[in-house]
C-alpha positions in Angstrom: -32.7 -5.5 14.3 -31.1 -4.2 11.8 -26.7 -3.3 12.1 -25.3 -1.5 9.4 -22.3 -1.9 11.8 -22.5 -5.4 10.5 -18.6 -6.6 9.1 -18.7 -10.1 6.3 -16.3 -13.0 8.3 -13.7 -12.8 5.6 -13.3 -8.9 6.4 -12.3 -9.5 9.9 -9.9 -12.3 8.7 -8.4 -9.9 6.5 -8.1 -7.0 8.7 -4.5 -8.0 10.7 -3.3 -8.3 7.2 -3.7 -5.7 5.7 -3.0 -3.1 8.7 0.7 -4.9 8.8 1.5 -3.8 5.5 -0.3 -0.1 5.6 1.4 0.1 8.5 5.5 -1.1 7.2 4.2 1.4 4.1 4.0 4.2 6.5 7.7 3.5 7.7 9.3 3.9 11.0 7.6 6.6 13.0 4.5 4.4 12.3 6.1 0.7 13.3 7.4 2.1 16.3 4.2 3.9 17.5 3.0 0.6 17.7 5.0 -0.4 20.5 5.0 -4.5 20.9 2.9 -5.2 18.2 6.3 -5.5 15.8 8.7 -5.2 18.4 8.2 -8.0 21.2 9.2 -6.5 24.7 12.4 -8.6 26.2 11.3 -10.0 30.0 7.4 -9.4 28.7 6.4 -10.6 32.6 8.7 -7.8 34.0 6.0 -4.3 34.1 8.5 -2.6 36.5 9.8 1.2 35.1 13.0 0.1 34.7 12.3 -2.6 32.2 9.7 -0.1 30.6 12.3 2.4 30.2 14.7 -0.4 29.0 12.4 -0.9 26.3 12.1 2.6 25.1 16.0 2.3 24.0 15.7 -1.0 22.7 12.4 0.5 20.4 14.1 3.5 20.0 18.1 2.0 18.3 16.5 -0.1 16.3 16.2 0.8 12.3 13.6 0.1 10.4 14.8 0.1 6.9 11.7 0.4 4.8 11.8 -1.7 1.5 8.0 -2.3 1.4 7.1 1.3 0.9 10.3 2.4 -1.7 9.1 -0.9 -3.5 5.9 0.2 -4.0 6.6 3.3 -4.9 8.8 2.3 -7.5 6.2 0.3 -8.8 3.5 3.2 -9.0 6.5 5.2 -10.8 7.1 1.9 -13.2 3.5 2.6 -14.6 2.9 5.6 -15.0 6.6 6.4 -16.8 4.4 6.4 -19.9 1.7 8.4 -19.4 -2.1 7.0 -19.6 -4.6 7.1 -22.2 -7.5 8.8 -21.6 -10.6 9.0 -23.8 -13.8 10.6 -22.9 -16.4 12.5 -24.3 -15.6 16.5 -24.5 -18.4 17.1 -21.8 -16.4 14.7 -19.4 -13.0 16.7 -20.6 -12.8 18.0 -16.5 -11.8 14.5 -15.4 -8.5 14.9 -16.4 -8.6 17.6 -13.6 -11.0 16.7 -10.7 -12.4 12.9 -11.1 -13.9 13.4 -7.4 -14.7 17.0 -6.6 -11.8 17.5 -4.3 -9.2 19.2 -7.2 -8.0 15.0 -7.8 -7.4 14.5 -11.4 -8.0 11.0 -12.8 -4.3 10.1 -13.3 -3.3 11.2 -9.7 -6.4 9.3 -8.0 -5.6 5.7 -10.3 -2.0 6.4 -9.0 -3.5 6.0 -5.4 -5.6 3.2 -6.4 -2.3 0.9 -7.6 -0.9 2.0 -4.5 -3.5 0.8 -2.6 -3.5 -2.6 -4.4 0.1 -3.6 -4.2 -0.6 -2.7 -0.6 -4.1 -4.8 0.5 -4.7 -6.1 -3.0 -8.8 -4.6 -3.2 -10.3 -1.1 -3.0 -13.7 0.5 -4.3 -14.5 3.3 -6.7 -18.3 4.3 -6.1 -19.3 6.8 -9.6 -21.6 9.5 -7.9 -24.0 12.1 -8.7 -24.8 15.3 -7.2 -28.4 14.8 -5.1 -30.6 17.3 -7.2 -34.0 17.3 -8.9 -34.3 15.8 -12.2 -34.5 18.6 -14.8 -33.3 20.9 -12.4 -29.5 21.0 -13.3 -28.1 23.4 -16.5 -24.8 23.4 -18.4 -23.1 25.8 -16.6 -24.1 24.1 -13.6 -22.6 21.5 -14.4 -19.5 23.5 -16.1 -19.0 25.3 -12.7 -18.7 21.7 -11.1 -21.6 22.7 -8.9 -23.3 19.3 -10.4 -21.8 16.6 -12.1 -21.0 12.7 -12.3 -17.6 11.9 -9.8 -15.4 8.7 -8.9 -15.5 8.7 -5.0 -11.5 6.1 -4.0 -12.7 3.9 -1.2 -9.7 1.8 1.1 -10.7 -1.4 1.3 -10.8 -0.9 4.9 -13.5 1.2 4.0 -16.0 -1.7 2.0 -17.2 -3.1 5.3 -20.1 -5.5 3.8 -21.5 -6.6 0.5 -24.0 -8.9 -1.1 -24.6 -9.9 -4.2 -27.7 -11.6 -6.6 -28.1 -13.2 -9.8 -30.0 -11.4 -11.5 -30.9 -13.2 -15.3 -27.9 -13.9 -16.2 -25.3 -12.1 -14.3 -24.6 -11.8 -10.6 -25.0 -8.0 -10.0 -24.4 -6.6 -6.4 -27.1 -6.4 -4.4 -26.2 -4.3 -1.0 -22.5 -2.3 -0.3 -21.9 -0.7 3.2 -18.6 1.8 3.1 -18.0 3.4 6.7 -17.5 7.1 5.9 -15.4 9.3 8.6 -16.5 13.2 7.6 -15.3 16.5 9.7 -18.1 18.7 11.2 -17.0 21.9 12.4 -17.5 22.9 16.2 -19.7 24.9 17.5 -16.4 28.1 17.7 -16.1 27.7 14.2 -12.1 26.7 14.4 -11.7 23.0 15.6 -13.5 20.4 13.9 -14.3 16.6 15.2 -14.9 13.3 13.5 -17.8 11.8 12.6 -19.3 8.3 11.3 -21.1 7.6 8.6 -22.4 4.4 6.8 -23.5 5.1 3.3 -25.6 1.9 2.5 -26.0 1.2 -1.4 -28.9 -1.3 -2.5 -30.4 -2.8 -5.1 -34.4 -3.2 -3.8 -37.0 -5.6 -4.3 -37.9 -4.0 -7.6 -34.0 -3.8 -9.3 -33.3 0.3 -8.7 -30.4 1.5 -7.0 -30.9 3.2 -4.1 -28.8 5.7 -1.3 -29.5 6.0 2.3 -27.1 7.2 4.9 -26.7 6.1 8.3 -25.0 8.0 11.3 -23.1 6.5 14.4 -23.9 7.8 17.8 -22.8 7.6 21.3 -25.1 5.0 21.8 -26.8 3.8 18.5 -26.7 4.2 14.6 -29.1 5.7 13.4 -30.5 6.8 9.4 -29.7 10.1 8.8 -30.8 9.9 5.2 -33.9 8.0 3.8 -33.7 6.0 1.1 -33.4 8.1 -2.2 -32.6 6.8 -5.9 -30.6 8.7 -8.0 -31.8 9.0 -11.5 -29.1 8.6 -14.6 -29.1 11.9 -17.3 -32.3 10.1 -18.8 -34.3 10.7 -15.6 -34.3 7.1 -15.1 -33.6 5.1 -11.8 -30.2 3.1 -12.2 -30.7 -0.9 -12.2 -27.0 -1.6 -11.2 -25.3 0.1 -8.0 -22.6 1.7 -9.9 -20.0 0.9 -7.5 -16.3 -0.7 -9.0 -14.1 -3.0 -7.0 -11.0 -3.7 -7.7 -8.5 -6.6 -7.2 -4.9 -7.7 -7.2 -6.1 -10.2 -9.5 -9.6 -10.1 -10.5 -12.5 -7.0 -9.7 -14.7 -9.2 -8.6 -16.4 -8.4 -4.7 -14.0 -11.0 -2.9 -11.1 -10.5 -1.4 -7.5 -11.2 -2.8 -4.3 -11.4 -1.5 -2.2 -8.3 -0.7 0.9 -8.2 -3.3 3.4 -7.0 -0.7 2.2 -8.7 2.3 5.3 -11.5 2.1 8.1 -8.4 1.9 5.9 -7.1 4.5 6.4 -9.6 7.3 10.3 -10.2 6.2 10.7 -6.6 6.6 9.2 -6.5 10.2 11.8 -9.4 11.1 14.6 -7.5 9.4 13.4 -4.3 11.8 13.4 -6.8 15.0 16.7 -8.5 14.0 18.0 -4.6 13.5 17.1 -4.4 16.9 18.9 -6.9 18.6 22.5 -5.9 16.8 22.1 -2.8 17.9 21.3 -3.9 21.4 24.4 -5.4 21.3 26.6 -2.9 19.9 25.3 -0.8 22.4 26.0 -2.7 25.4 29.5 -4.3 24.4 30.1 -1.9 21.1 33.2 0.0 23.3 36.3 -1.0 23.8 36.9 -1.8 27.5 40.6 -1.3 29.6 41.3 -4.0 31.9 44.3 -4.9 34.4 44.9 -7.5 36.1 48.4 -8.7 39.1 47.1 -5.4 41.2 47.2 -5.8 44.8 45.0 -3.6 46.8 47.3 -0.8 48.3 48.2 -0.3 44.2 44.7 -0.4 43.5 43.8 2.1 45.9 46.6 4.4 45.1 45.4 4.5 40.9 41.6 5.2 42.4 42.8 8.3 44.4 45.3 9.3 41.8 42.7 8.7 38.7 43.0 6.6 36.0 42.9 7.9 32.5 43.1 7.2 29.1 45.4 7.6 26.0 49.5 7.8 25.1 50.4 10.3 27.2 49.2 8.8 30.6 50.5 5.9 31.0 49.6 2.9 33.5 52.3 2.3 36.2 52.2 -1.2 37.5 53.4 -3.8 39.8 56.1 -6.3 39.2 54.1 -8.9 37.3 50.9 -6.6 35.9 49.2 -6.6 33.1 47.1 -4.5 31.1 44.8 -4.6 28.0 41.8 -3.6 26.4 39.4 -6.2 25.7 37.2 -5.4 22.1 33.8 -7.7 22.1 33.5 -9.5 19.1 31.3 -8.9 16.6 27.1 -10.0 16.4 27.4 -12.4 13.8 24.1 -14.1 13.9 22.1 -10.7 14.0 23.9 -9.7 11.1 23.6 -12.5 9.2 20.0 -13.0 10.3 19.8 -9.3 8.7 21.7 -9.8 5.5 19.7 -12.5 4.6 16.3 -11.1 5.2 17.7 -8.1 2.9 18.0 -11.2 0.4 15.0 -12.2 0.7 13.2 -8.8 -0.1 15.6 -8.6 -3.4 14.0 -12.0 -4.5 10.1 -10.2 -3.2 10.7 -7.2 -5.5 12.5 -4.5 -3.6 14.5 -3.6 -6.5 15.5 -0.1 -4.8 18.1 -2.4 -2.6 20.5 -3.9 -3.9 20.7 -4.1 -7.9 22.5 -6.4 -9.6 26.1 -5.9 -10.9 26.3 -8.7 -13.3 26.0 -7.4 -17.3 22.8 -9.4 -18.8 22.1 -9.2 -22.1 19.2 -7.8 -23.6 16.6 -10.9 -23.7 17.7 -11.7 -19.7 16.6 -8.7 -18.5 13.3 -8.1 -20.7 12.7 -11.9 -19.3 13.6 -10.6 -15.6 11.5 -7.3 -16.0 8.6 -9.4 -17.3 8.6 -12.2 -14.6 9.4 -9.1 -12.2 5.7 -7.2 -12.9 3.8 -9.8 -13.7 1.7 -8.9 -10.9 1.8 -5.5 -11.5 0.7 -6.1 -15.2 -2.3 -8.0 -14.0 -3.2 -4.9 -11.2 -2.8 -2.2 -14.1 -4.8 -4.5 -16.5 -7.6 -4.5 -13.4 -7.3 -0.5 -13.0 -7.7 0.3 -16.3 -11.1 -1.7 -16.2 -12.3 -0.6 -13.8 -12.0 3.2 -14.2 -13.0 2.3 -17.8 -16.6 1.2 -16.6 -17.0 4.2 -14.3 -16.5 6.4 -17.4 -18.9 4.5 -19.0 -21.3 4.9 -15.8 -20.3 8.8 -15.7 -21.2 9.6 -19.6 -24.7 7.6 -18.8 -25.0 10.2 -15.3 -24.7 13.7 -17.6 -26.2 11.9 -21.0 -24.1 11.8 -23.5 -22.7 10.0 -26.2 -19.4 8.7 -27.5 -16.3 6.5 -26.3 -15.4 6.4 -23.0 -12.0 4.4 -22.0 -8.6 4.7 -19.6 -5.5 2.9 -20.3 -2.8 2.5 -18.3 0.8 1.4 -19.5 1.5 -2.1 -19.1 5.0 -2.1 -20.8 7.5 -1.8 -17.5 10.9 -1.4 -18.9 12.6 1.6 -19.4 11.6 2.9 -22.8 14.6 4.1 -25.3 14.3 5.9 -28.9 16.8 3.4 -31.1 17.3 5.8 -34.2 18.0 2.6 -36.2 14.6 1.5 -36.1 12.9 5.6 -35.8 14.5 5.9 -39.4 13.6 2.2 -40.9 9.9 2.9 -39.5 9.9 6.5 -41.1 11.0 4.9 -44.1 7.9 1.9 -44.1 5.6 5.3 -43.7 7.3 7.1 -46.6 7.1 4.1 -48.3 3.8 3.0 -47.8 4.1 0.2 -46.3 3.2 1.1 -42.4 0.1 3.3 -41.9 1.4 6.0 -40.1 -1.2 5.7 -37.3 1.1 2.8 -36.6 4.2 5.4 -36.7 2.5 7.7 -34.1 1.1 5.2 -31.7 5.0 4.1 -31.5 6.1 8.1 -30.7 3.3 8.0 -27.7 4.9 4.8 -26.4 8.2 6.7 -26.0 7.0 10.2 -24.9 7.9 11.9 -28.2 3.9 13.2 -28.9 1.7 13.7 -26.5 -0.4 10.4 -26.1 -3.6 11.6 -25.9 -3.2 13.5 -29.3 -5.5 11.9 -31.6 -4.3 10.5 -34.9 -6.5 13.2 -36.5 -5.1 16.2 -34.4 -1.7 15.3 -35.0 -2.8 15.5 -39.0 -4.4 18.5 -38.7 -1.4 20.0 -37.1 1.1 18.5 -39.5 -0.7 20.0 -42.2 -1.3 23.1 -40.8 2.2 23.5 -40.2 2.9 22.8 -43.7 0.5 25.5 -45.5 2.8 27.9 -43.6 5.1 30.2 -45.3 7.3 28.6 -47.7 11.3 29.4 -48.1 10.4 31.3 -51.2 7.8 33.4 -49.1 10.5 34.4 -46.4 13.8 35.4 -48.4 11.1 36.9 -51.1 12.7 35.1 -54.1 10.3 34.6 -57.1 10.3 32.8 -60.1 11.0 35.0 -62.4 14.6 35.9 -61.4 15.2 34.4 -57.8 15.7 37.7 -56.6 13.5 39.5 -53.7 10.2 41.6 -55.2 10.7 45.4 -54.2 8.2 46.4 -52.1 
């Protein structure tokens, strides 16, 4: 009996790691909602109401400092400090504004993908096309968005099963099972409910790509869409599954490590230390007045009259009596544990927690940046290659020709425009010692020129600008006397 809900063992083994990093990056609300999954309950054997209320207060006082989530956003921002380069045929220009049919651009989608890879180290992209009969799609349909190729993004938790098989000299995907959650309107037309379905992508025995859809029911999961064969732009069946894995190490189907997992573990430890520290500060943090040497009669007298604190309410004590204010010593153990974990997170890449104040040479700064971003550089390279491959498949879906390329920035150092270097490069171009295209690329990398402008477009704009009215034309001067001509 077939079981479309089957999950691979390595998928099951990685789920807890994925959840930890996902929850940490979401922040305090998610971490505290998980309760004793991340913050152990003191005296867990005590199931009384008092112990439950004490734990709730213990959890509320704890402070979760989301260094991991901030680091993720910082690294994604470093990638997009310089705008990516997108090169596609004219028929695919829409991907710069809507790549998934839901109004998400390729830039926004790739930002999200990099965030997923930093969190869990794995993601998936599916190139698909509207289910229509071959030859019935007009150019108007494509331009209006009713039928055109798109890229759907799948988090690693949605990719529950996969297989490969050797075809000739290469290993090709032969099966991918995707778990999808879709919204279905309720009968009243206002509400909605979520339904789980499974999209099955496979290469059949003849090496032809097919899709089918199964829907999860109350008692069993049934096939709701029979296997169908997507066709390319020429009306031919696909010989590969146009699904692209992405990873933090490489883009094969294996599960890569999560780059932020170690930091997330330390972040949780910091949260637990914070809970103990805040608990101690609450219990013994307030000053406690004390008295000694009082007789029973004197104690009763003071209780009857009331005991007040402040400079205008002196305590009258009997002979030999003493008083004072007891102040607890700082909870150094918990504080030192928090500080130690904070330093650990800094060393693991949490740049936003604490920046070094030491003055560094340019070489030291470049070396530190290269070491810090080495994992990010690999991720960015993998994302660029994956999207470039997906764009090639999209070209095949719409049956057009032309280059398809998506390249993300891999220089994460702070970009600056050096006037001396700029002047030297300009002079080299003027002197014929540097191609103008290389000079323009230098300006693209620093945001001076739109990174999507081609050399031909720049050249045309410059020629148009130089062909405009000259100074003599604007002033009305003539070549004979240098005086304006009569109207």
